[in-house]
C-alpha positions in Angstrom: 78.4 47.4 111.8 80.5 45.0 109.5 83.2 46.1 107.9 81.3 47.6 104.2 81.9 45.4 101.4 82.5 48.2 99.1 85.8 47.6 97.6 88.8 49.4 96.1 89.0 46.4 93.5 85.4 46.7 92.8 85.7 50.6 92.2 88.8 49.8 89.5 86.3 47.6 87.7 83.3 50.0 87.9 85.7 53.2 86.8 87.6 51.4 84.0 85.0 48.6 82.4 81.5 51.0 83.5 79.6 54.2 81.7 79.4 57.3 83.6 76.4 56.8 84.1 77.3 53.6 86.0 80.3 55.4 87.9 77.5 57.6 89.0 75.1 55.4 90.1 77.6 54.0 92.0 78.7 57.1 94.2 75.2 57.7 95.0 75.1 53.6 97.0 78.6 54.7 98.0 77.5 58.1 99.4 73.9 57.0 101.0 75.3 53.8 102.4 78.0 56.1 104.6 75.6 58.7 105.5 73.0 56.0 106.6 75.7 54.2 108.6 77.7 54.3 112.0 81.5 53.5 111.4 84.7 53.9 112.6 86.9 56.7 111.5 88.6 53.9 109.6 86.2 52.6 107.4 85.0 56.2 106.9 88.4 56.5 105.4 87.3 53.4 103.2 84.5 55.2 102.0 86.3 58.3 101.6 89.0 56.4 99.2 85.8 54.9 97.0 84.0 57.8 96.7 86.9 60.1 95.6 87.3 57.8 92.4 83.9 58.0 91.7 84.1 62.0 92.3 86.3 62.4 90.1 85.2 63.5 86.5 81.2 64.4 87.9 80.1 67.4 86.9 79.0 70.9 89.0 75.3 69.5 89.4 76.6 66.3 90.9 79.2 67.5 93.4 75.8 70.1 94.3 74.2 66.8 95.2 77.0 65.5 96.8 77.8 68.4 98.8 74.0 68.2 100.1 74.8 64.3 101.1 77.9 65.0 102.9 77.7 68.6 104.5 75.2 67.6 107.6 76.7 63.9 108.0 79.4 62.9 110.6 80.5 60.4 108.6 81.1 62.7 106.2 85.2 61.4 104.8 87.9 64.7 106.1 89.5 64.4 102.3 86.5 64.7 100.4 85.0 67.4 102.4 87.9 69.9 102.1 87.9 69.6 98.2 83.9 70.2 98.4 84.6 73.2 101.2 87.3 74.5 98.5 85.1 74.5 95.5 85.3 77.6 93.6 80.9 77.3 93.2 79.0 78.5 96.4 76.3 75.9 95.3 79.2 73.2 96.0 81.1 74.9 98.7 78.3 76.8 100.7 76.3 74.0 102.5 79.7 72.3 103.9 81.0 75.7 104.9 78.0 76.2 107.0 76.9 73.4 108.2 79.9 70.0 108.3 81.7 69.7 112.0 84.3 67.2 110.1 85.9 70.5 108.2 89.1 71.1 110.0 89.9 75.1 111.2 92.8 75.0 108.6 90.5 74.6 105.9 87.8 77.1 107.1 91.5 79.6 107.4 92.5 78.9 104.2 88.8 79.5 102.5 88.2 82.6 104.8 91.3 83.9 103.7 91.6 83.4 99.6 87.8 83.0 98.5 85.3 85.5 97.9 82.2 86.8 99.9 79.5 84.0 99.7 82.4 81.6 100.8 82.9 84.0 103.8 78.8 84.3 104.2 77.9 80.8 104.7 81.3 80.4 107.2 79.8 82.9 109.1 76.4 80.9 109.8 78.2 78.6 111.0 77.1 76.6 115.1 80.7 77.5 116.0 83.2 79.4 114.6 87.0 79.6 115.9 89.2 83.1 117.2 91.0 82.3 114.0 88.4 82.2 111.5 86.8 85.4 113.2 89.5 87.2 112.6 89.6 87.1 108.8 85.8 87.5 108.2 85.7 90.9 110.4 88.7 92.4 108.6 88.2 90.5 105.0 84.3 90.2 105.3 82.0 93.0 103.7 78.6 94.4 105.4 76.3 91.2 105.6 79.5 89.0 106.3 80.2 91.3 109.5 76.4 91.7 110.2 76.1 88.0 110.1 79.0 86.9 112.6 78.4 89.1 114.8 74.7 88.1 115.3 76.2 84.6 115.4 76.0 83.7 119.0 77.8 80.4 118.1 81.1 82.9 117.0 83.8 83.2 119.1 85.8 86.6 118.7 89.4 87.5 120.2 90.2 91.0 122.0 91.4 91.9 118.1 88.5 90.8 116.5 86.1 92.8 119.0 88.1 96.0 118.4 87.3 95.2 114.6 83.9 94.9 115.1 83.2 97.7 117.5 85.2 100.1 114.5 83.4 98.9 111.7 79.9 99.4 113.7 79.9 103.4 113.5 77.5 104.6 111.7 75.9 101.1 111.2 73.1 100.6 113.4 73.0 97.4 112.5 75.9 95.8 113.7 76.4 98.4 116.0 73.1 96.2 117.7 74.2 92.6 117.2 78.0 93.9 118.3 76.6 95.1 121.8 73.9 92.2 122.6 76.6 90.1 122.5 78.0 89.2 126.3 81.3 88.5 125.5 82.3 91.3 124.7 84.9 93.4 127.0 83.0 95.7 129.1 85.4 98.3 127.6 85.3 97.8 124.2 81.0 98.1 125.4 81.8 101.2 126.5 83.4 102.8 123.7 80.2 101.5 121.1 77.7 103.0 123.2 79.5 106.7 123.3 79.0 106.6 119.7 76.4 104.4 119.0 72.8 106.3 118.1 70.0 107.3 120.4 67.5 104.4 118.8 70.9 101.8 119.4 71.0 102.9 123.0 67.6 102.4 123.3 67.0 99.1 122.2 70.2 97.8 124.4 68.5 99.1 127.5 66.2 97.1 126.5 68.3 94.0 125.9 71.1 94.5 128.3 69.8 95.5 131.5 73.1 94.5 132.8 74.5 96.9 130.9 71.8 99.9 132.3 74.4 101.7 134.5 76.9 102.1 131.4 74.6 102.9 129.0 72.6 105.8 130.8 76.0 107.2 131.4 77.1 107.3 127.6 80.3 107.6 129.3 83.6 105.6 128.5 85.3 104.1 131.5 88.6 102.0 130.7 89.9 100.2 133.6 93.5 99.9 134.2 96.4 101.8 135.9 96.4 105.7 135.6 99.3 107.6 133.8 99.8 109.6 137.2 102.0 112.8 137.4 102.9 113.0 133.1 105.4 115.9 132.5 108.3 116.0 130.1 109.8 113.2 129.5 108.5 111.3 132.2 109.0 108.3 131.3 111.6 105.6 130.3 111.1 104.5 126.4 113.9 102.5 125.7 111.6 99.0 125.7 108.9 100.4 123.9 111.3 102.5 121.6 112.7 98.7 120.7 109.5 96.8 120.1 108.0 99.9 117.9 111.2 101.0 116.1 111.5 97.3 114.2 108.2 97.9 113.0 108.0 100.9 111.9 111.8 99.3 110.3 109.6 96.8 108.5 107.0 98.8 107.1 104.3 97.6 109.4 103.9 100.1 111.6 100.3 101.2 111.0 97.3 102.7 111.8 95.7 99.6 112.8 98.8 99.1 115.0 98.7 102.6 116.6 95.1 102.0 117.9 96.0 98.5 119.1 98.8 99.9 121.7 96.3 102.9 122.4 93.2 100.5 122.9 95.6 97.9 125.1 97.0 101.0 127.6 100.0 100.8 125.9 101.0 104.4 126.6 104.6 104.2 126.0 104.4 102.3 122.3 101.7 104.6 121.4 103.6 107.6 121.5 106.9 106.0 120.3 104.9 105.1 117.3 103.3 108.4 117.0 106.9 109.8 117.2 108.1 108.1 114.2 105.3 108.4 112.0 104.6 112.0 112.7 108.6 112.4 112.7 108.6 114.6 116.2 110.4 114.4 119.3 108.3 111.7 121.6 108.3 114.5 124.4 106.2 116.6 122.0 104.2 112.8 122.0 103.8 112.5 124.9 103.0 116.5 125.9 100.0 115.7 123.2 98.3 113.3 124.8 97.8 114.4 128.0 97.2 118.2 127.1 93.7 119.0 128.4 93.5 121.2 125.2 92.8 117.9 123.3 93.1 120.1 120.0 96.9 119.0 119.6 96.1 115.2 120.0 93.2 116.0 117.2 96.0 117.9 114.8 98.7 114.6 115.1 95.3 112.5 114.2 94.4 114.4 111.0 98.4 114.9 109.7 98.5 110.6 109.8 95.3 110.8 107.9 93.7 108.6 111.1 89.9 107.8 111.3 87.8 109.4 113.9 87.8 105.9 115.8 91.8 105.7 116.3 91.2 109.5 117.0 89.1 109.1 120.3 91.5 106.3 121.0 94.2 108.7 121.7 91.5 110.8 123.5 90.9 108.1 126.0 94.2 107.0 126.4 95.5 110.5 127.5 92.3 111.5 129.5 91.9 112.1 133.4 91.1 108.7 134.4 91.0 107.1 130.6 87.1 109.0 130.7 85.3 110.5 128.4 81.5 112.6 128.5 79.4 111.4 125.6 79.1 114.9 125.0 83.2 116.1 125.4 83.7 112.8 122.8 80.4 114.5 120.5 82.5 118.1 120.5 86.0 116.4 120.1 84.6 114.2 117.0 83.3 117.8 115.3 85.9 119.6 115.7 88.0 116.2 114.2 85.4 117.2 111.2 86.5 119.9 110.9 90.0 119.9 110.9 91.8 119.9 107.6 94.6 117.9 107.2 96.5 120.2 104.6 96.4 122.7 107.8 97.7 119.8 110.2 100.2 119.0 108.1 101.2 122.4 107.9 101.2 122.8 111.6 102.9 119.7 112.0 106.0 120.5 109.8 106.1 123.8 111.5 107.4 121.7 114.7 109.1 119.9 112.9 111.9 122.7 111.8 111.5 123.4 115.4 112.4 120.8 117.2 116.3 121.1 117.4 115.4 124.4 119.6 114.7 124.7 123.4 111.6 126.1 122.5 109.7 123.4 120.4 110.9 120.7 122.6 109.9 122.5 125.8 106.2 123.4 124.3 103.1 121.1 123.0 101.4 122.0 119.6 99.6 124.9 119.4 96.5 125.0 119.6 93.4 126.9 117.7 94.0 125.2 114.5 90.1 124.5 114.2 88.3 126.7 110.9 
């Protein structure tokens, strides 16, 4: 197609001499010509300059109409489409966030970080969503946003994104089902999802995921990876882990999420050092609590730190033989964890802090039988 005959000089004349009504007519003419034709990027840029000038003072209704016209168009000018996507009014931003293939990742990230839940919901329904964007949606998004993005098979998730989805699936059967139906979910996270899912969700996934039938029927979490065999007192070299984790602690970034990530990534040393710093206990005591056959010790640590059951469970799996826990045992430990009182666990930790300098304090694990 030939170069469009709409010139910036003509635009200047229309804007300076024409009425608001005339400028609006010119805006729709330029937009209609743009979306109906085939143009080079240079030509699209020219259209964009024209439309941007004409759209400077338009009211909300006109902005909504412009967004609807440009959202599905492959000719949408980049500057205009970014401006519309960032509009505070969801009626303007929604069509662009949900449909436009011209919208760049940086703009999607900025909107996902700064705008409200309606904007996030519009993004969650896009035909394709990159990991950088879903990483934000699964953290900032409310229930509707997370459910929508989990059910969107055009959405791509990082390992961290999947971990957040699994954590948020607890007690939410709709979300658990959507996450479990995703064929791209890592096997070990699928198994953790199943271990805490309701019978209804397991039945549904049995029907829809025959490839995972064995894992679902056994209801056993089996995390692949090398086992820390033969762990004894002070059995590991923690120097590298201490350097990494201590830096996080000094910057105030050693949070429950970091502990969860360490445990889920099977980073035993980093997990032990993190718990040691957060509890102010020797690393040796924490190590023995992690691998102790009596799982109450690690439950006491987790409850004392006010961790969620999801994080406590990741610690249990990390120290379990072959990283395996049956659903029955896991259910019993969850009941025990819920019954534990945080105040009681804090008193237990205080007792062991006072003993940390003694031989007994450094050689024994945390005391059992603090369940009410």
